[in-house]
N, C-alpha and C positions, 0 to 999 in steps of 0.2 A: 375548513378553519384556516383563517389567514391571522397569526399571531399578532401581526405588526400593522393589520389592517387599519386600525383607528389610533395607532401611535404616531404623534407629531414627532418632528424633530426635536423640539423643546422636550417633549416627553423623554425621549431618548437620550438626551444630553443628562437630564435629570438622574436617569438611570443607570447610565454607563458609570461604573465605579470609579473610573480613574480620569475623567475629564472635569478639571477645575470649573466651578461656576464662573460664567462670564466669558470664557474664553471660546474663540472660534476655531472650530475643527475643520481641516480641509485636506482632503487626501492627495498625494501626489498628482495622480492621472486626473483629477476633477478640478486642478487649479486653474488650468487653462479656461475651462468652461465657466466656473464661477467666478474667477476674477474678472469681469467684463471692462468695457472700456472706462466705466465710470471708476473703477478701483483700481486702475492701473494706469501707468504712464507709459505712453509709446515713445520708444527711443531708436533712431536710426542706427543701423550696425555700424555705419562708419564713426559716428557719434560715441557710441558705445566703446569702440576701439580705444578711445582717449582715457578709458575708466583705468584705475590702478586697483590692485588687489592688496589690501592691507592687513597684515597679520599682527597680532601681538608681538613685543619684543623678544620674549620668550614662549614662542608657540608650542602648544602639544603636539607630539605626533599625529592625532586625529584632526588637528586644526591645519597643520602642514598639509596633510594628505588632501583635505577638503578643498584648499587653495590650489592645490596643484591640479585636482580634478576639474575644478572651475576654469583654470587656465587652459587645460587641455582641449575640453570639450568646446569652448569657445573658439579655440583656434580650429577645432574640426569643423565648426559650423562657418565660421567669417574668414578663415584663412589669415587671420590676425591674431598677434599675441597681445596680451594683456600684461602689463609689467606686475611683477610680484614683489613686495617689499615689506619690510619690518615698519611699524608703526613711528620709531624714532627717524626713520628715513624717509616719511611722509611730509610733504610740506603744503601743498594745497590741489585742488583738483578733484574731480568726481572720483568716487572710489567704491568698492565693496569692502567694507570692513568685516573681516572673518574672525569670529570667536570672540574671546573675552578680552577685547581691546580696551584701552583706556577710555576710548570715545565712546565704545557703547555704554562703559560703566557712566559716564556723564550724562547720557541720556534716560539714565534711571530705569534700565530694563530689568525686569525682575527674573533674574535667571534662575531662581531657585524653582520657580513654578514648571521650570521646563522638565524637571526630573531627569531622566538618564537619555531617553531618546527623543523628547521634543525639541520644538526649535522656533524662532521667531524672525519675519521679515520687520526691520523697523526704517522706513524712510526718513532720512534727515536732510532736507534740501534734496540737492543732487546726488546725495549719498544714499547707500543702501547699507544698513546694519544686518548682517546676518549672524545669529546667534544660536547657540546649541545648548542641550543640556550635557550631565557629567559624564554620559556615555558616547555614542556616536550621533547624537543629535546634530552637530555643526555639520558632519558628512551627509546626513541624510537631507539637512536644509539644501545643500548644494545640488543634490540631485531632484528635489522639490523645484527649484528654481529652473535647473534644465528642463523638466517635464513641462513647466510653465512656458518655455520657450519653444516647446513641441518635440523635445528628444523623448524618443521612447526605446527601451530594451526589452524586447519581445522574448529573446532566449539569451544565452550568455554570448553567442555568435552572432545574434541578429540586432543590431542597434540601427535605429532611424536617427539620421541625423537632419535637422532641417536646414534650408539654405533660403533665409528670409532676409529681405531688405530691412525689416523692423522687428524689434522684439518688446515685450512688456514687462515693466517691473512693478511690484505693489507699490501704490502711493498712500496706503493707510497700513498701520500696523497690522501683522497677520500673525497668530501663534498657533502652532500645531502641535498638539498633544495626543498620542495614540493610547486609546482606552486599552489596549491588550499589550501588557508589558513585556511579555515573552511570546514570540512569532516563530515559529519553524513549520517548514514542509519539506517532506521529505526527499523530493525528486534530485537527483544528482545534480541537474542544472543549478538547483538553488544553493548548492554548496560551492558554487563557482565566487571567488571572493568578490569581484565586480557586481554579479548578479545579486550576490546576498547584500551589499552595501546600498546598491540602487534602490533596491526594492525593501528596504529597511528591516531586513530578518534578522533575527538573534542567532547566537552563535551556540554550538553544542559544547563548546570549551567552557561554558557556564556551569555543565555538569561534570561531576567527577566520577559517578557511576549514575547511567540511566536508569533502566528498568531491569526487573527478574533478577535480582541480585543476592537472593538467599543463598545460592548455590556458590557465588563468588565469595560472599563474606564468611560462611559457613561451608567450605567444600566437603562434599560427600567422600571425595577421594582421601581426604585427610581424616575425616572423623567418622566415616560410614561404617568402619569394621570397629573401632574402638570404642566409639559413643554412638551406637545405634538410636539409643534414647534421645539424641538430639534431633530426630527426625520423625515425619508423621507416622502415627500408629492408625493403620488401617486395618479392619477385619483380624484385630489381634496380633500385627506383624509390623514391625519398623521397617519402613521402606526409605532408606538413604536414597537422597536426589530427587524426593517429591518436594514437599515441603518442609519448614521447619516446626519443631514443637515450640509453640511461642510460650506456653506456660512455664516451661523449664528454665528456672534463673540462670543454669550454667549457659544455655545459649544466649541469653542476653549480655553475659560477661563476654563471651568468646566473641560474638558479634560486634560488640563494642570496642574491644580490642583489635580485632581486625580491621574495622572502620577508622580506628585511630591511625593505624599503620598507613592506610591509604591515603587519608588525608594529609599525613607528614611527607608523604613522597609528592604529593601534588596539592599544595595548601592553597591555590588561587581559586578553584571553581567554589561557588556558592553552593549548588544543589547536589545533594547526594542521596541516591535512591536505595532505600531498605524496602523491597518489595518482594512479593511471592512470585516463585518461578512460573513458568508458563504452563501450568497444569492445573488440573481441579482437585489435587490429592492432598486437601488439607488434613490436620490432625485432628483425630476423633477420640483422643486420649481423655479420661474423666477430668482432668482439670483444664483443658482447652475447651472442653464442651461447657464447662462450669462457666468459663469466662465468656464464651459465646452467650450462653444463656442470660448471664448476668446483663450483657450490654445489647439487649434486643434479640437474643435468639438467632444472630446471624453471625457467620463467620468473620465478617470485617469486625466483629467486636473486640476477638483475640488480637487482630491485626493492629487496629488504634491503639488498644492497650500497650502493647509491644512497641510501637513506634514510637509512642509518646513518650516512655522511657529513655529510648535511645536519643530522641530529640533533646530531652533533658541534659543529656551528657554533653550536646555539641550546641549551646546556645548561639554561637556565632555562625551556624550553618543552617541551612534549610534541609531538612529530612524528608524526603519525597517518598510516598507510597502509593501503590495501586489500589483504586476501587474498580475491579475488573473482574468480570467474570462472576465468581462465586463470593467476591467481596464487594461486588457493585451496590447492593444494597446498603444504606448507612445503618450504623448501630444507633442503639440509644442509651441515655444517661452518661454518656461520656463526651468530652469535647475535645477537638485536636489542639495540641500545644501551638502557640502562636507561630512558631518555626516549623511546623508540620505542614508540608504541600501534599494535598489529595489530588492524585493523578486519576481523574474518572475517565472511564474507557466506556464507548457505547457500541460494542462489536456486535451485539445483539439487533441492533436498531436496522431496520427498514430503510431503503432511501430514495423511494419514489416520490416522497413528499418530504417536508422538513420532520425532523426527530420530533418534535412536540406534538405531530400529528400521527406519526407511525408508531412512536414509542411512549406512550403516557407512562408507563411504569419508570424508564429511564428519566422523563421529564420530573416526575415526582422525586425520584432519588437526588437528581440535580439540586433542586430546590431545598431538600432536606439536608445535603452535604453543605449547601450554602450556609445554613444555619450552624453547622459544627464546625466549620472550618472557614478561615479568612483568606486562604491562598489555595485556589482550585486551578489547576491546569486541565483542560478537557484534550485527551488523546482521542482525536476523530479520524475516520476511515472514509476514502474518497474515492477509491477506485475498486474494481473486482480483482480482488487478490487471487483468486485460483485460475484467472484468465487475464492477464495483464493487458494483452492486447485484443481486448474484447469491448465490443460497445456498452457503454456504461451512461445512461443518460439521466444524470444526478446534477449537472451543472446548475439548474434552477433551484435546488435546496441550499447550495454553499450559504448564500446570502442571510437566509432567514436563520439556517442553523448557527451561524456566527452570531448573529443579531440576539438571538435567544440565550446564548451562552453568557455574552457579554452582559445581558439584563440580569443576570443570576448568579453575581459574584466571581465570575470566570476572569482571572485576569491574565490566563497564558493559555497557548494554544499549541498543541503539536498536530499538525494536520497531515496523518500518515497515507501516504499515496506509495507509488511505484520507486522503491530505493534501487532500482535498477534502471538502466539507462533506456529511454523510450517508453513505450506504453501509449495507451488510447488517449490521443488529445493532449500528450504530456506538457507540452509548450503551452498551451491554452490554459490547462489547468494550474499550472504552476504560477502562470501571472495573474491569473482571477484570484486564486486563493490568497496571494501574497498582498494583493492590493485590498482585498475584503479584510483581511487581518489587520493591516494598517488603520483602514477606517470601514467598519462594518456598516455604514450607512452610506457608501459608495453605490452607485448606479450599476449594478451588475450587468445589465443589459447592454448598457453603454460601453463598458469595459469590454466584453465579448467584442461588441464590433469593432471597438479600437484595435484589439488585437488581429481580429480576422483581417481586417482592411489592410492594416500595416503589414502582415505577414505573409498574406495569400493575394493580395491585390487584386485584381479583375476576377478570381475565383472566389472570394469573400462572399457575395450574395449567396452562391450556391451551397458552400458549406454552412452557411447561417440558415439556409432552408434545411438542410439536413439536420442540424442540430434540433432546429425546432419542429420538424415533422416526426423525428423519433421521439421528441419529449411528448408530443400530443398524442402520439400512438401509445406510449405507455401509460399515459394518464387515463386515456379513453378506455382502456382495457382493463384497468385494476390491479394490472400486475404489481407483485410486490418484489421490490428490486434489493438483492441480498447481495453483500461484499464477498461472498463464498459461493455466488452461483455460477452459471455457465450459460453460454448461448443457446444450447439445448432447451434450457429451461423457458425462454421467451420464444420459442418458435412458433408459438401460436399468438403472441402479442407483438411487442414492437420489433420482432425480428421474423414475423409472418411472411409468406413469400411475396403477396403483394407489396408489402412494405419495403422488402429487400429490392425488389425491382425498381421502385422508385428512388431508393438509396443510391443505388447503382447509376441510375438515370441522371442524377444530379451531379455525381461523380464524373460521368462522361462530359458533361457540361462545364464542370469546374476544370477538368483538364484541358479540355479545348480553349477555353478563356486565357490559359496562361501558356499554351502549347508554344509560344515563342520565347518564353522567359524559362530557361532550364533549371534555374533555382527554385522559382515557384512552382514549377511543374513538378520537380522531386517532392516538395513539400506537400502538395496537393496528393500525391500518390502515398505518401507516408499515411496520411489521414484515412486512405481507402484501406490500408491493411486491416483494421478490425472487422469492415465487412467481409474482407476474404476469409479472415479466421472464423466468424460466425457461420459462413458458407460451409465450410471444411467441416467445423465440430457438430453442426446439425447434420450435414450430409453422412457422415459416419454413423449415426444413431437411426438414421430413417430407414424404412423397410427397402430392401432391394426391389428395383423397378420403378420405385416412385419418382416423382420428377425431382426432388431435392437429393436423394439418395447418392451417396458415392458409389453404390454397386448396382449391378444389373445382370440379367441372365441372358446368355445366348439362346437361340431356338432349341438348341438340343440340352437345355438346362443348366449348361457350364456358367459359373459366377465369373464376372470380369470388373475391374475398376474402371469407371468412366474416363476416358482420356482427358476431358475437360477438369476433372477432379486432380488427376495427377500433376496436370499442369499448375492448377491453382495453388497446390501445395508448394510446389517449386518456387512459384512466382511469391508466395508469402512469405516462405523461409528466407529468399534471397533478398527480398525488400526488407526485412527485419534485420539482416545481417547489415544492408547498406544504411540503414537507420541507426545502426550501434545497438539494436536491442541485443541484451545479453541473455536475458531469461524471459520465456513466454508464461511461465506461471510463476507465482511465488517460490523462491529458493531453488527451482529446478527449471529444467527443459530450456537448453539453449536452442537457437534457430537450427543448428546443425542436428542436435538431439531431436528436435521435432521433424525435421526431414527425415532422420534415420528411422522415427518411429512408424511413420509412413512408408517408407521404402521397405520396411519389414513387412507391413500389409500387403503392399503391391506385390512384392516377389512371392510370398507365401500364398497368395490368392491365386496366382498364377499357376504355381508348381502344384498346388493341391487339387486342381481338377483332375490330376491324372492319378492322384493317390486311391486305391482301392477302398478306402473308408470313406470317400466323398459320397455324402448323401445316404450312408447306411444307418440302420436302426439302433437306438441306445436303449437299453432297459436299464433303469436307476435301482440300485439297492439304497443309496441313500440320495435324498432328495436337495437338489440345489435349491437357492432362492428363487423363488417365482414358480418351485414345482417342476413336475417331471418335464412338462414341455420344453423348459428351459434348457434341458440336458441335451434335446435334440439339435441345438445350435452347435454341439461339438463336431458336428458332421456337416454342416452347412457350407463349408468351405471359405467362410468370411472371418477374418481375423480382428483381434482388437487391436488398438492403438496404445502402446504403452506409455504415451506422454499423458493419457488419460488416469494415471494411478491414482490420484486423490479422489477421483470420483469416476472409476472405470466405466467406459462406456458399455452399451448393452451387448456388445459381442464378447465379452469376457462373462464366463460362468461361474458364478459365485457359491462356496460352501461355508456356511458360518458355524462354527463351533462343531464341526464334525468332519471325518473322514470323507473322501470322495470315492464312492464304490458304484461300478457300474459295468455292465456287459456290453460290448459291442458285437453286432452280428453283422457279418460282411455277406451274407446272403447264400454263400456257397462255400465250399473247401477250396481253397487256393493256398498258393506258396506266399509265405511271408517272410521278408528280409528284415524289415525294420518297424519298429512302433517308436512314435514321439509325441509328447505333448510339452506345450510351454506354459511357465506359470509367471504371473506377473508380481514384480516385488515393489515394496516402497522405495521412492528415489530421494525422499528427505523425512527427516525426524522418524527413522525406523524404531526408535525408542518411545514414539509417541502412537503412530499409526496403527491400526489392528490387521493390517494386511501383511501377510507373511508367506513364505516359500514353504512347501511340504517337506518333512524330514527326508522322505523317499516316495517313489512312485514306483509300484510292483505291477509288472505284466505277467498274465499266464494264458496260454492259448489251448483250444479245445476244438475237437472235429464235432462232437454232439452236444456241447452246452452242459454236459454234466460232469465229465471227466477232465480236469484240467492239468496241463503239463507242468512241469518244473517251473517257479515263479524266477523270472529275471527283473532284478531290482536295480533301479538307477538313483543313487543317492544324491542328496543336496550337498555339495562340497563346501558351502559356505556357513560359517558361523554367524547366528541371526543376531548375536549380541553387540551392537554398535560400540559399546563401549570397550570391548575386547577386538572388535574387527571393523574400524570406521568404514573400510571399503564397501561393507554390505550396501550402504547407499547408492554404490556405482554401479549395481547390477539391476538393470531395468527388467530383463526378462531371463529366466533359466531354463533352459532346456533339458528334460529329463528323457533321454532316447536309450532305446535298447536295441543295438544291433545285433543279429543273430548270426553266429559263424556259419550255419548252413540253413538253407532255407526250411522252414517248418510249415506243413501243411496244417490250415486250421481255417476255421469259420467263425469261430468265437473268440475274443479276446476279454478277459476279464481284469479291469483295472482297478487298482486301490492306490490312493494318495494319502500318505500318514500326515494328517494334520496334528499341529502340536496342541490343538483344541482349545487352550487356555493360554493367555500371555503368561510368560514366566515372571519370577520374581523381579529380574532387572528392568522390566518393562514398566513404564509410568502406570499403564493402566493395568496392573498385574492381575488376573484372575478373570478378566472379560475375554469373552468369545474371540478366537482367533479366526480370520477369514483366508480362504485361499481362492485364487482367481486363475481360470485356463481358459483358451479359446478353441482348441481344436485336438483332436486325434487325428493323428495322420499315420498310415499305415502304407508301407510300400512292400 
């Protein structure tokens, strides 16, 4: 299905909710191609140097900024300065009239139609009037003019400055109004002020509170003990820190009072979020359930009922709330107040094709929300969050997704990507998303080519072929792209071995093409990092001795790490650091942590081949996930990577909701000096993740397998409650080691790891089964 297959440009303009009838919409990056010689006037650079920049006599700060940007970049292009003066000082001669000059007003330009961010070019003889809306429209107009002249900003540090003998200016009036009023993308580069303004991005300063604000407005630290009834009732128990009890009138009173205080402290922002916390533990009390039943039998019913009441208390502000996860399905029998913004999130959608193809349920929800609210912001997801430096071939879906949103009453977009530095194709993604938010009708393929050519030079054709080849492989295999997936998932699809060989060959050619240009060579090497990452992540899970595996055996059966894999890990980690990457995964794992995680694997694999436990038999009393055969991994000599904690790799052995109990048979009675097992810990959101450390691990020895000696117990020294012990998130792996004062003769070792079994009351998912993960038992 192609949603826009039969949609003409006129149809699109009719449906886009914020493009006024009869206006011409032109994106910045398309101005140069759309304004042909018949629509523009060519002016020699030397002649243009005679132009003046004329400002109103009392210019606004944004008008002054726009004029100075025009002056600055013209000088960069021509090495000549344009004179900048106020209108009262202007006498005659060709000029750029910037902003709301008297001259512009005499030309009867309708400035109201420009709203906040729109702008107009109005030729008047040899003069060009440049007008803007009440926001930053005039500044965006100047950057649009620069792009017409051939300027490009690819990243905050990469600006392409043309050096032409002549440039063109419009000879007919052009009016540009963006259909999306609020436009943001979360790459750090897009927060650079010059990048933000150049690409017409909105500011987060418009928000007093952004998302997940229930705990901010009604803090569980303040009210949890004194008023537990303010919070979710689940399985008969009030759980402060989960969600709010939205049927409780006292909660409404407390939240409104709290919000009034925050607005008084920061009165300028328009948007204030009153929205659920980032968990699914909504209140199941009888009054909340009654509200949900009344409004469509969905949890969004009580949310919208509550937020409507808050919005009535703040008629001059926009109160935003989330339609996310358990509240994504819209309610019935209720309308949003005019000043309620619905922030609709499609976190569940697959990304191999546009969301209207992969997620019909979300598409229906969007259409229905569009009938309940006149102010909708889409929170979209555009990278693989579990693996930020991983191939994620979804570029072809960005344009159809954005056009689908604007066609259904969406006037704001937050395109979440990597909030950390770097990541897969970060520069291209930021550029493409920014341009498409400004004009959803822009040619996305042309924009990609524009960026690749400008940023990578002679290497561009090979990187374009890499992008296209991976996309074709994704679509031909029918693979479903998940924002919380991993390279291992795609090992037989777009990251199959033959495909990976093709990608590496293309990067070899790309590097060769720019070998004499150090800057562009570095850029190409950065784009190769995701392929390195995929090779490592797939390799750690492949069976030993297979071509793609990280591990192999010597002729006498010992395990070793392939030298090429060790080198690749170091090359990847160093490349990430050189690129400024701070996190490899969402919220966790710096490049140094990534290297350290694998260094642990490399060191322990080498050392464990000498352990007496290597290759010995395990007899399970409690079964790990996957059955008894999985327990035998505890002596195979291969360790798990702790950077994989959010989706532990196959070398970790898992026990769900039960203790770990097994007996190790060493094959003969020998002297034992120590026993050690390592356990994996959650390294982000330990109050959410179900992976926990055992309370203790106990070891007992025996010569006959029947009578076991005194138990030696190794305790967990860490309080697992992150509210009481925030540093628990800094513990990636905990060793439970028993060192014997004197050697003990034994053949059998009985092991018991004491799980907490169920998540405790302080945990967001209290009562759910706890998981423990371990990788090897090492006996010396």
